[in-house]
C-alpha atoms as one frame of an Amber mdcrd trajectory, in Angstrom:
protein
   0.088  -0.041   0.014   2.835   2.511   0.865   4.292   1.910  -2.833   1.060
   2.798  -4.269   0.974   6.029  -2.228   4.446   6.799  -3.161   3.782   6.351
  -6.870   0.583   8.467  -6.752   2.533  11.230  -4.929   5.448  11.250  -7.515
   2.766  11.355 -10.313   1.035  14.175  -8.646   4.336  16.257  -8.252   5.094
  15.413 -11.967   1.660  16.702 -13.039   2.146  19.931 -11.108   5.497  20.674
 -12.547   4.240  20.033 -15.926   1.337  22.450 -15.463   3.666  25.079 -13.942
   5.957  24.700 -16.905   3.010  25.045 -19.272   1.954  28.245 -17.512   5.483
  29.757 -17.811   5.569  28.881 -21.565   2.137  30.656 -21.936   3.391  33.603
 -20.159   6.688  33.885 -22.108   4.644  33.686 -25.413   2.402  36.377 -24.359
   5.360  38.564 -23.312   7.184  37.977 -26.638   3.935  38.701 -28.629   3.622
  42.019 -26.877   7.282  42.853 -27.404   7.194  41.954 -31.018   4.008  44.164
 -31.362   5.750  47.216 -30.054   7.426  49.142 -33.084  10.561  51.475 -32.660
   8.449  54.472 -32.069   7.054  53.063 -28.889   3.528  52.779 -30.371   1.848
  49.437 -29.181  -0.381  47.658 -31.518  -2.559  44.927 -30.099  -4.970  42.421
 -31.717  -8.532  43.255 -31.736  -9.997  40.960 -29.222 -13.748  41.365 -29.313
 -15.821  39.748 -26.582 -17.730  36.517 -27.401 -21.340  36.830 -27.425 -23.001
  34.358 -24.925 -26.542  33.079 -25.641 -27.989  35.041 -22.846 -26.766  38.423
 -24.244 -28.638  40.575 -26.715 -25.853  42.749 -28.065 -22.110  42.968 -27.656
 -20.773  45.812 -25.717 -19.131  48.674 -27.520 -15.365  48.397 -27.937 -12.889
  51.153 -26.963 -11.319  52.927 -29.856  -7.742  53.982 -29.028
């Protein structure tokens, strides 16, 4: 029984480490994308991310123009 618990703990640690690594990779990609989107003049261009309409909503909220 102790061996089974040890294996389960090991697998849990491995899974948590994998999830943490995946999160770090996601953050690194986000930062790299933002840096790449910044041009020499310092004007930052971002992608147009419009909200997704859910079935309960009638109209989409107005987006900011900037």
